[in-house]
C-alpha positions in Angstrom: -74.2 4.0 -39.1 -73.2 -0.1 -37.1 -71.1 -0.6 -39.9 -69.0 2.7 -39.4 -68.8 1.8 -35.9 -67.0 -1.1 -36.5 -64.6 0.9 -38.9 -63.7 3.1 -35.8 -63.5 0.1 -33.6 -61.4 -1.8 -36.2 -58.9 1.3 -36.3 -58.7 2.0 -32.8 -58.5 -1.7 -31.9 -55.9 -2.1 -34.6 -53.3 0.3 -33.3 -53.5 -0.8 -30.0 -52.9 -4.4 -30.6 -49.7 -3.5 -33.7 -47.0 -3.5 -31.6 -47.7 -6.4 -29.6 -48.7 -8.3 -32.7 -45.5 -7.6 -34.6 -43.8 -8.7 -31.5 -45.3 -11.9 -31.5 -45.0 -12.6 -34.7 -41.1 -11.6 -35.3 -40.4 -14.1 -31.9 -42.7 -16.9 -33.3 -41.3 -16.2 -37.1 -38.1 -17.1 -34.9 -38.7 -20.0 -32.5 -38.3 -22.3 -35.6 -35.3 -21.0 -36.7 -33.4 -21.3 -32.9 -34.7 -25.0 -32.4 -33.1 -26.5 -36.0 -29.8 -23.9 -34.7 -29.2 -26.3 -31.4 -26.0 -27.0 -30.0 -24.9 -29.4 -31.4 -24.4 -32.8 -29.0 -22.6 -35.7 -29.9 -25.5 -37.9 -28.2 -29.0 -37.4 -26.4 -28.8 -41.4 -25.1 -26.3 -43.4 -23.4 -26.7 -47.3 -24.3 -26.6 -49.3 -21.6 -23.4 -51.2 -21.0 -23.9 -54.9 -19.5 -23.4 -55.2 -15.6 -19.3 -56.4 -15.2 -20.6 -59.1 -12.5 -16.9 -59.7 -12.0 -16.2 -55.8 -11.3 -19.1 -56.0 -8.3 -16.7 -57.9 -5.1 -18.9 -56.5 -3.1 -22.5 -57.1 -2.4 -25.2 -54.3 -1.9 -25.9 -55.3 1.9 -22.4 -56.0 2.5 -21.8 -51.8 1.1 -24.7 -50.6 3.2 -23.3 -52.3 6.3 -20.1 -51.3 6.0 -20.9 -47.3 5.5 -23.6 -47.9 8.7 -26.6 -47.4 6.1 -29.6 -48.2 7.7 -32.1 -47.3 5.2 -32.1 -46.5 1.0 -34.9 -44.9 -1.0 -33.7 -46.6 -4.4 -30.1 -48.0 -5.9 -28.9 -48.4 -9.0 -25.3 -49.2 -10.7 -23.2 -47.0 -12.9 -19.9 -46.8 -13.8 -17.4 -44.4 -14.4 -14.9 -45.7 -17.6 -14.1 -49.1 -15.7 -14.7 -48.6 -12.3 -18.3 -49.9 -11.2 -20.2 -48.1 -8.1 -23.9 -48.3 -6.3 -25.8 -45.3 -6.8 -27.6 -44.9 -3.9 -30.4 -42.3 -2.2 -30.2 -42.4 1.6 -33.2 -40.0 1.9 -36.2 -38.7 0.2 -34.4 -35.5 -0.4 -32.3 -35.5 -3.3 -28.8 -37.1 -2.2 -27.6 -39.8 -4.1 -24.0 -41.4 -3.0 -21.9 -43.4 -4.7 -20.3 -46.5 -3.1 -17.3 -48.9 -4.6 -18.9 -52.1 -5.8 -14.7 -52.8 -5.1 -14.2 -51.8 -1.8 -17.1 -50.6 -0.3 -15.2 -47.2 -0.2 -17.5 -44.0 -0.6 -16.7 -41.5 -3.6 -16.6 -37.9 -1.9 -19.0 -36.0 -4.6 -19.7 -38.6 -6.5 -22.8 -37.4 -8.0 -20.6 -34.1 -8.7 -18.7 -35.7 -10.8 -20.9 -38.5 -12.5 -22.7 -35.6 -13.4 -19.4 -34.4 -15.6 -18.6 -37.8 -16.6 -22.5 -37.9 -18.1 -22.4 -34.5 -19.7 -18.8 -34.9 -21.2 -20.5 -38.0 -23.2 -23.3 -36.2 -24.3 -21.0 -33.3 -25.5 -18.3 -35.3 -27.2 -19.1 -38.8 -27.3 -18.2 -41.8 -25.3 -14.4 -41.9 -24.5 -12.3 -43.5 -26.7 -9.7 -44.8 -23.7 -11.0 -47.3 -21.8 -8.5 -47.9 -18.8 -6.9 -45.9 -15.8 -6.1 -42.3 -16.3 -2.8 -41.3 -14.7 -2.7 -39.8 -10.9 -3.7 -36.7 -10.3 -3.7 -33.9 -6.6 -6.6 -34.2 -5.4 -8.5 -30.8 -3.8 -8.4 -31.2 0.2 -11.9 -31.2 0.1 -11.8 -34.5 -1.8 -9.0 -36.9 0.3 -8.4 -39.9 -0.9 -7.6 -42.4 2.5 -6.1 -45.0 0.3 -4.2 -43.8 -2.7 -5.4 -44.1 -6.4 -7.9 -46.9 -5.8 -11.0 -47.1 -7.6 -12.4 -43.9 -6.1 -9.7 -42.0 -7.2 -9.3 -43.8 -10.6 -12.8 -42.7 -11.3 -12.5 -38.9 -9.7 -9.0 -38.6 -12.0 -11.3 -39.9 -15.6 -12.9 -36.8 -14.6 -11.0 -34.2 -13.4 -7.8 -35.0 -14.9 -9.5 -35.8 -18.7 -6.8 -34.2 -21.6 -9.7 -34.4 -24.3 -12.2 -31.8 -25.9 -13.4 -28.6 -23.8 -12.8 -28.1 -19.9 -15.1 -28.5 -17.9 -15.8 -24.7 -15.6 -17.9 -26.1 -12.9 -20.9 -28.0 -11.9 -23.7 -27.3 -9.6 -27.4 -29.3 -8.5 -30.1 -27.8 -9.7 -33.4 -28.0 -7.5 -35.6 -25.6 -8.5 -36.9 -24.4 -12.1 -35.5 -20.6 -13.2 -34.5 -18.0 -15.6 -32.6 -19.8 -17.7 -33.6 -23.8 -16.5 -37.8 -23.6 -17.0 -40.6 -25.3 -16.2 -40.8 -26.9 -19.8 -37.9 -28.8 -19.1 -39.7 -30.8 -16.7 -36.8 -32.9 -14.8 -35.5 -31.7 -11.6 -33.5 -32.4 -9.5 -30.6 -31.6 -12.6 -27.0 -30.9 -13.0 -26.2 -27.7 -14.8 -21.9 -28.5 -16.1 -20.6 -25.7 -17.8 -17.8 -25.8 -20.7 -15.1 -23.3 -21.1 -16.1 -23.5 -24.6 -16.5 -19.7 -26.8 -20.0 -20.6 -26.9 -20.0 -20.7 -23.5 -21.9 -23.8 -23.5 -23.9 -25.8 -20.4 -25.7 -28.6 -20.4 -28.2 -29.7 -17.7 -28.3 -33.8 -17.3 -30.2 -36.2 -14.8 -27.7 -38.2 -12.9 -30.6 -40.6 -11.6 -31.4 -41.8 -14.6 -28.0 -40.7 -16.8 -30.7 -38.4 -18.4 -29.2 -35.0 -21.2 -32.2 -32.8 -20.6 -30.8 -29.6 -22.4 -27.9 -27.9 -23.8 -27.9 -24.1 -23.7 -25.3 -22.3 -25.5 -24.7 -17.9 -25.9 -27.1 -17.9 -28.5 -29.6 -20.4 -27.5 -29.8 -18.3 -23.9 -29.8 -14.8 -25.8 -32.6 -16.1 -28.1 -34.6 -17.4 -25.1 -34.3 -14.1 -23.0 -35.5 -12.6 -25.9 -38.3 -14.8 -26.7 -39.5 -14.7 -23.2 -39.5 -11.1 -23.2 -41.5 -10.2 -26.3 -43.7 -13.5 -26.5 -44.1 -14.4 -23.4 -43.9 -10.8 -21.9 -41.5 -11.9 -19.2 -40.9 -7.9 -19.6 -43.7 -7.9 -16.5 -42.9 -10.6 -15.2 -43.2 -8.6 -11.5 -46.8 -8.6 -12.1 -46.7 -11.9 -10.6 -49.7 -14.1 -12.4 -50.9 -10.6 -13.8 -48.8 -10.6 -16.6 -51.1 -13.7 -18.0 -53.7 -11.3 -17.4 -52.6 -8.7 -19.4 -51.6 -11.1 -22.7 -55.1 -12.6 -22.5 -56.7 -9.5 -22.4 -54.2 -8.1 -25.0 -54.6 -11.5 -26.9 -58.5 -11.2 -27.2 -58.1 -8.1 -28.4 -56.1 -9.3 -31.4 -59.1 -12.1 -31.8 -62.1 -9.8 -32.2 -59.9 -7.4 -33.8 -59.2 -10.3 -36.7 -63.6 -10.8 -36.2 -63.9 -7.6 -37.3 -61.9 -6.8 -39.8 -63.5 -10.1 -41.7 -67.0 -8.4 -41.3 -65.8 -5.3 -43.1 -64.5 -7.4 -45.6 -67.4 -9.3 -46.6 -69.7 -6.8 -46.1 -68.3 -3.9 -48.0 -66.1 -3.8 -51.3 -63.2 -1.9 -52.4 -63.2 0.6 -54.8 -61.1 0.9 -58.2 -59.6 4.9 -58.3 -57.1 4.5 -60.9 -53.9 6.4 -59.6 -55.4 7.0 -55.8 -52.7 5.7 -53.1 -55.3 5.9 -50.5 -56.7 3.7 -52.1 -54.5 1.0 -53.1 -53.3 1.0 -49.7 -56.5 -0.1 -48.4 -57.1 -2.7 -50.7 -53.2 -4.1 -50.7 -54.2 -3.9 -47.1 -57.9 -5.8 -47.6 -56.5 -8.3 -49.3 -53.5 -9.4 -46.7 -55.6 -9.3 -43.7 -58.4 -11.4 -45.3 -55.4 -13.9 -45.5 -53.2 -13.5 -42.6 -56.6 -12.8 -40.4 -56.7 -16.8 -40.2 -53.5 -17.1 -38.9 -54.4 -14.2 -36.8 -57.8 -15.8 -34.9 -55.7 -19.0 -34.8 -52.2 -17.6 -32.8 -54.8 -15.2 -30.4 -57.3 -17.5 -29.7 -54.9 -20.9 -28.8 -52.2 -18.1 -26.9 -55.4 -16.7 -24.8 -56.7 -19.9 -23.9 -53.1 -21.2 -22.9 -53.1 -17.8 -20.8 -56.2 -18.5 -19.0 -55.2 -21.9 -18.0 -52.0 -21.5 -16.3 -53.8 -18.5 -15.3 -55.5 -21.2 -13.2 -53.2 -23.7 -12.7 -50.6 -23.7 -9.7 -46.5 -23.8 -10.4 -45.6 -26.9 -11.9 -44.0 -29.2 -9.4 -42.3 -32.9 -9.7 -44.1 -35.6 -7.9 -43.2 -38.8 -7.1 -43.7 -42.1 -5.3 -40.7 -43.2 -2.5 -40.8 -45.9 -0.6 -37.7 -46.3 1.6 -36.1 -50.6 2.4 -34.3 -51.3 5.2 -30.6 -51.6 4.7 -30.6 -54.9 6.6 -33.5 -56.4 4.6 -31.8 -56.2 1.2 -29.9 -59.0 -0.2 -29.0 -58.3 -4.2 -28.0 -61.5 -5.3 -27.0 -60.6 -9.2 -26.1 -63.9 -10.1 -29.3 -65.1 -9.1 -31.1 -62.5 -11.0 -29.1 -63.4 -14.0 -30.0 -66.9 -13.8 -33.4 -66.1 -13.8 -33.5 -63.2 -16.7 -30.9 -65.2 -19.0 -30.2 -61.8 -20.4 -27.6 -59.3 -19.9 -27.9 -57.4 -17.6 -28.4 -53.1 -17.9 -29.2 -52.2 -14.1 -31.3 -53.1 -11.5 -34.2 -51.0 -9.5 -35.8 -51.5 -6.2 -40.0 -50.9 -5.8 -42.5 -51.9 -3.2 -45.5 -53.2 -4.8 -48.8 -55.0 -3.4 -47.0 -54.8 0.6 -43.6 -56.6 -1.1 -40.0 -55.9 -2.0 -39.6 -56.9 -5.8 -36.5 -56.0 -7.9 -36.5 -54.0 -11.3 -34.4 -55.6 -13.2 -33.4 -54.2 -16.9 -32.6 -56.2 -19.9 -30.1 -54.7 -22.6 -31.6 -53.8 -26.0 -31.1 -56.4 -28.4 -30.2 -53.6 -30.6 -26.8 -53.9 -31.7 -26.2 -50.4 -32.6 -26.9 -47.4 -31.1 -28.1 -44.1 -33.0 -27.4 -41.3 -31.7 -30.5 -40.4 -30.2 -32.5 -37.1 -30.7 -35.8 -36.7 -28.7 -36.8 -33.9 -30.8 -36.7 -35.2 -34.1 -37.0 -39.2 -33.3 -40.2 -38.1 -30.8 -39.9 -41.6 -29.8 -37.6 -43.8 -27.5 -37.3 -47.6 -27.2 -39.8 -49.7 -25.1 -37.8 -50.6 -22.1 -36.7 -54.3 -21.5 -37.6 -54.9 -17.6 -38.2 -57.6 -15.5 -39.8 -57.7 -12.0 -38.8 -59.8 -9.9 -39.7 -60.5 -6.4 -36.9 -59.9 -3.6 -37.7 -63.1 -1.3 -38.4 -65.9 -3.1 -37.1 -64.5 -6.7 -40.4 -65.7 -8.2 -41.2 -63.1 -11.9 -44.1 -61.0 -11.5 -46.0 -61.4 -14.7 -46.8 -57.8 -16.4 -44.9 -56.0 -13.6 -43.8 -52.7 -15.3 -47.6 -52.8 -15.9 -48.4 -53.4 -12.3 -46.1 -51.1 -11.0 -47.4 -47.9 -13.2 -51.3 -48.7 -11.4 -49.8 -48.9 -8.5 -48.2 -45.4 -8.6 -50.9 -43.7 -10.3 -53.7 -45.5 -7.8 -51.9 -44.0 -4.8 -50.9 -40.5 -7.0 -54.8 -40.0 -7.8 -56.1 -41.9 -4.6 -58.5 -44.1 -6.9 -58.5 -47.9 -6.3 -57.0 -50.2 -8.4 -60.6 -51.8 -9.6 -61.5 -48.1 -11.3 -58.8 -47.9 -13.4 -60.3 -48.3 -16.9 -57.2 -48.8 -19.5 -53.4 -49.0 -19.1 -51.4 -47.9 -22.4 -47.5 -48.4 -22.5 -46.8 -45.1 -24.7 -43.2 -44.8 -26.5 -44.1 -42.1 -28.7 -45.3 -38.3 -28.1 -48.2 -37.4 -29.4 -51.1 -34.3 -29.3 -52.1 -34.9 -25.7 -48.7 -36.4 -24.5 -46.1 -34.1 -26.0 -42.3 -33.3 -26.4 -42.7 -31.3 -23.7 -43.5 -33.6 -21.4 -40.0 -35.2 -21.4 -40.3 -38.0 -20.0 -40.6 -41.6 -22.7 -41.6 -44.5 -22.1 -44.4 -44.2 -19.9 -47.5 -45.7 -18.7 -50.9 -43.7 -19.8 -53.5 -45.0 -16.7 -57.1 -44.3 -17.0 -59.7 -43.3 -14.7 -63.7 -42.5 -15.7 -63.7 -39.9 -13.0 -62.7 -35.6 -13.3 -63.7 -35.7 -17.3 -61.8 -39.0 -17.8 -58.5 -38.4 -15.4 -55.4 -40.0 -16.9 -52.1 -40.0 -15.1 -49.3 -40.5 -16.9 -46.5 -42.6 -14.7 -42.4 -43.1 -15.4 -41.9 -46.4 -13.5 -38.2 -46.7 -13.3 -38.5 -43.4 -10.8 -42.1 -43.0 -9.9 -42.4 -40.0 -11.0 -46.2 -38.8 -12.4 -45.0 -37.1 -15.7 -48.3 -36.0 -16.5 -51.5 -35.4 -15.5 -55.1 -34.8 -17.2 -58.2 -34.9 -18.6 -60.6 -33.9 -21.3 -61.0 -30.3 -20.0 -57.0 -30.4 -20.4 -57.0 -32.1 -23.3 -59.2 -29.3 -25.5 -56.5 -26.2 -24.1 -54.1 -28.9 -24.9 -54.6 -29.5 -28.6 -55.6 -25.7 -29.3 -52.1 -24.9 -28.8 -50.6 -27.7 -30.7 -52.8 -27.4 -33.6 -53.4 -23.5 -33.5 -50.9 -22.4 -31.8 -47.5 -24.8 -33.4 -48.9 -26.2 -36.3 -49.4 -29.8 -35.5 -51.9 -30.2 -38.0 -48.9 -30.1 -40.5 -47.4 -32.9 -38.7 -48.1 -35.4 -41.6 -45.4 -33.7 -43.3 -42.6 -33.9 -40.4 -40.7 -31.0 -38.4 -39.9 -29.3 -41.4 -43.1 -28.5 -43.0 -45.2 -28.0 -39.6 -42.1 -25.3 -39.2 -42.5 -23.1 -42.7 -46.1 -23.7 -41.9 -45.5 -21.5 -38.6 -43.0 -19.5 -40.4 -45.2 -18.4 -42.7 -48.6 -17.3 -40.2 -46.1 -15.4 -38.3 -44.4 -13.3 -41.5 -48.3 -12.8 -43.0 -49.2 -11.3 -39.3 -46.1 -9.0 -39.9 -47.3 -8.4 -43.5 -51.0 -7.6 -42.6 -49.6 -4.8 -39.4 -47.1 -3.2 -41.2 -49.3 -3.0 -44.5 -52.0 -1.5 -42.3 -49.9 0.9 -40.3 -48.6 1.7 -44.6 -52.4 2.3 -44.8 -53.5 4.2 -41.9 -50.5 6.9 -42.1 -51.4 7.4 -45.5 -55.2 8.1 -44.3 -54.5 10.2 -41.5 -52.1 12.5 -44.1 -54.9 12.8 -46.3 -57.4 13.7 -43.4 -55.2 16.4 -42.1 -55.2 18.1 -45.8 -57.5 21.1 -45.6 
């Protein structure tokens, strides 16, 4: 009686989940293919060039005073072609302004221009032309007060570029949306649209010269397809109710597979030559017993992920920002250079232990910059950075680690004495993986809340990730059972093949099972 009921419920549940499993498997099979057919980028990272001190005519303090800026939250030095600018954040909200290091003039719509400059480098590579661009007619919204000065040259470099694809537009993205999803992590970013047949648009972070993602028509179409059939975006109108539906169907799939395994190991297949129904049953039995291993893995990890997302708040970007009085800031590049005795790639300004420090980023010792692909490399170089006291110019030993600890204590509410350990992370792992985007980061461990750890990006003061042992269980579950990271020893290609094989077996199992079911129905309907 028990076995008969299990047969019955296995059949009923299989019919309920057949279409959902087919859709999950089909989209899952296509996912590795589409991740390998991404839009081609010339590079995903821009080599840091040493600051040309001869181009820095005005000090930061002079520029701030000239533009009547009382306080700032961050500062860097960036260049558009050969023109250098102070990139200054003047409020807690996202507002980056660009002031010429030559004459202190404000570059109108500087962040908008710089986003386009970066996007073109990512897509087409560093421009071969170095030098002044021809004059241009500036839009009325971008008046030039002194003719073609350095600001005009910078604008012309971007807007009058005659090489490569034209840029159709650029817009600031401050919230995740249907195309730029929370999995991309970085905010705010600019969406830069190029006029090409593939409709490509790049998302770039101007505050760190960082590439986020490129989307063309093919990728956009697949992403939309994946959202509808794999993550069930078609029921987004239910809000978090969508996750409840996914959990129920995935759990049903898991228990259906368990019932199928019970039937397989508790019964024997008959051998009746010429009987098509028996043949169909045998085909389903032996296909399903292999496929069910992957069914259990996919459904369990998918259900667990949906449950985790259901109880978690929507993803946000958290950071620590400190304001600095403009009159109190004295940036002396020559003095910083004499202390570090290496080419300076950039600078930052931070507050640590009631003191102001300059973050002095040193140029990489590597002579040849390779075009990096973070998805393939899965790693980043450790940044060489010195922390120099802004008052007495003393060097803080282990400054980057100390700053990471300070940020972690502010974000966690714990005291520095409660920190168990710290570790510099330069490679993605099962715990801190590619979906977390930011590298390098510091991992700061606390003994509380199931061994909570904070991943801190010191260059931005951003909390890259906050996790603990409980979250780690779900993370490992999804990485190993759903994305097949247990095949990492063979590289991404091996992992993709394993994922596609598992998905293909689900399709075979369902199709053969449906063939068997309809043969059974046909046989049963005969008088």
